[in-house]
Residue, then its C-alpha position, 0 to 999 in steps of 0.5 A: m528430515n523424516v519424522h515418525n508418525n506417533e499413531h502409526p510408529d512404523e510409518e514416516v512422514l516427510y514433515a512435522s505438523a506445525r506446533k501452536i504458538y502461544p505468544q505472551s504479552v509483554k510491556g515496553r518501549q517497542r510494545t508501546i510503539k507497536w500499539a501506537v502504529l496499530f491504532i493510528t493505522l487501523g483508525i485511518y483505515y476504519f474511519l477515513p471513508f467518513v472524512r468529507w472534502d468539499r470539491g464544489p458542485n457536481a463532485p462527490d464530497q468524500a475525501v478518499l473515494v474510488d468511483m468505479a461508476g464515474r471512472r475516476a479516484y479521489f484523494f483529498f484535492i487530487e482527482i485521478w482519471p483512468q488515462e492517468v493510471y501512471y500515477l498509480t504506477g508511480l505510487l507502486i514504484l515509491a512503495a517498493l523503493a520505501l520497502f527497500l529503503m526500510n530494509a537497508l536501514a532496519g531489516r524487516v521493520w515493515c513486517g514488524y510494525l506496518c504490515p497489515q498481517t502483523v497489525w491485524t494479527d496483534l489486534f486478534l491476539y489482544v482480543e484473545s488474551k483478554i477473553e482467554g487470558d495470557r499464555r499459560a491461561r490459553m495453553l491450559l484452556d486448550k488442554a482443558p475438557w469442554t465445559a460451559s466456561k470454555i465454550a463461553k470463552r471460545a464463542a466470545k473469542h471467535v465472535s469478536w474476531l468475526m466482528i473485527a473481520w466484518w468491520t474490516g470488509g465493511a470498511w474496505v467497500l466504503y472506499f468505493a461508494d459514498a460511505p454514509t449512503l452505503v452504510k444505510d444501504l447495507a443495513t436496509g438490504q438495498a446495497p449492491v450484491s458486489a458490496y456484500l460479496w466483497i464484505a464476505i470475502l474480506t471477513f473470511t480472509t481477515y478471520a482466517l489469516a489473522g485469527h488462525m494462520r498468523e505466523q504461517v502467512c509470514l512463514y510460507m505465504c509472504p514472499w517478502p522475507r525471501i526478497q529482503a534476504a537478497l536486498t540486505d547488507e551487512w550494515a542493515l540493523n536487525v533485532t540482534y542477540r548480542t552474543d558477545r555480551g550474552e554468552p556463555r549463558m547461565s543462571a544469575k547465581r552462577a554467573d555471579k560465582a563465575r564472575a567472582a572466580g574470574e571465569p567468563a559468564g554472559d548476561c543471558v540467564d536462559c529465561n527463555q522470555c525472548v521466545v515466549v513473546c515471539p509471535t512466530g515462535v523464533d529463538i532470536r539467540e540462534g541469529v536472524q532467521l526466516g521466521c523473525i519478523q523483527c517485531s522487537l517484542c523480544i527486546d522488551a521482554c529481555d530489557n524487563v529481565m535485565a532491569k529486574l537483575g540490575r543489569e544494563e539493557g540492550l542484550i537484544a537490540y538493533d545491531t549488526d553482526m559486524n559490531i558483535e565481532r568488533r566488540a568481541q575484539g575490543l573495538n567500538p561498534i560502527y553504524r552506517l545508516v547513510r551509505p551509498r545503498t541508502v543514499l541511492y534509495a532515498a534519491v530515487i524516491a525523492i526523484v520519482g516523488s518530485v516527478m509525480l508532484y511536478a506532473l500533478a501540479t502542471r497537469s491540464f484539466v482539458g484534453i483533445n484527441v483527434l481521429h482522421d477519417r480513413n475512408p475516404i481520407f480526403v474529398n475533392l469538391s466540385d469547386g476545386g477545394v479539398r475536404n478532410g474530415y475528423t472525429i475530435r474528442i474533447l475531455n473536460k476534467r472539471p466538475l462544471q460545464r465548460d465552452f471550448l473554442l476549436s481552432v486549427s493551425g498549419l492551414p491557410t487563414d481562409t480554411k473553413v472550419e465546420a463542427v457539425g452540430s455546433s451553431i456558435s462560433v467566435g471569429g470563425w472558430p466553432v465553440v463546443s460545450v462539454k458537460p462536467d466531467s465528461t467527454e464530448e465527441v464532435r465531427v469536424l470538416l476542414i475545407t480549403a479554398p479552391d486556390a489553396k497551395l498545399h503539399k500532398s500531406t500538411d501537418i496541422t494542429f487542433h487547438v481547444i481553449d477554455s473561453a473562461s479560464g483560458e486553459r488549452a490543449a492541442a493535438g496534431d494531425f495531417f491534412r491530405t490533398r491527394 
């Protein structure tokens, strides 16, 4: 639809400029829940890097840490190595399935309560209302001429926003280094350049997205509204204006007269409160829309109006279009939170979660990799014996030095096993020491006796056993004779 340009009436533009939205503050049960979610999530995000966790000697004591230099990640008692990146894949799968399940139960409840854009925007709006006033005051301030008072309020607001955004960026980098140490280095100018760069980037993005773009992020940048539209079904609960009860709309006095005359009258008094409290400017009475993030603040606004009028709350509530039709037909509403879709999502979440927990509980803290020499693959010795060479990497995932007994199975018992550089052996098997949280590469030679009867290629297995704990790992390879 073309829109006329006010400055040049003869010209037409292809879009209308976005109107600024001034959400009005509201009190109620949903708003209280949102405040609780905001304080909990931001509290965790900002202060979790300072939580300590004792992992013993030679290990960092930060509870949650992504140690890029040490090439591992820590989450309380869990330690993840680079080769265990599949745990991250599992977490991403769980996150996606959790989103699908939330959508199947209550629509865009993630967007309305837990999305970082929603949480930080709520915080920025709170700061704005405390400095500039509520909806009407902010609208008047925008239209007012620039005075010292207006400049002071605007400066205070933007400085507050920048401080929150700066703290957001600062908290992020603390997850990648020891938090107290990095804070000190940042304050004294000794932190890495990358830390300052990431703080600057996140400060700018938080300030821009939560302070200025706000609902535009939800409407145009975020793909989730489009995705969830394809995932939802008729049983999913959404913030819904109950037309069967609200229509036809009219003032309270007109409704009383209409009811007295036996004429139909809805509970909606067309007060527009549900619209002015919406952070995206949506009129929920027009049905579920792309711009509605299901924050449910319109529920609080409408309930407050109904309470003042002495009418039943719930004119706007979590419901389905199906139930609106059923009530209009005089039938009882039906709610099916447990149905094949939700059971399937929950089952897959349980299965993936159980597999990850089992893998974590049973994973080994020692590993071995074997690389057979390629040139030459084998060497015929002058006494008739055959020698094969291997490069073996032993992985020690614990924060203490460990001694590993290296053995081989699949060859005759008189086969010699030599580990270059290792002077200690037990029962003819070499012992290899590996430093804490590191790998040790050792060259191993296998030499058979001259009279050994072997096939052209024999499957063998290398074993490493922790001499203290008995923990072990194995890797297969082959022994060539010709």
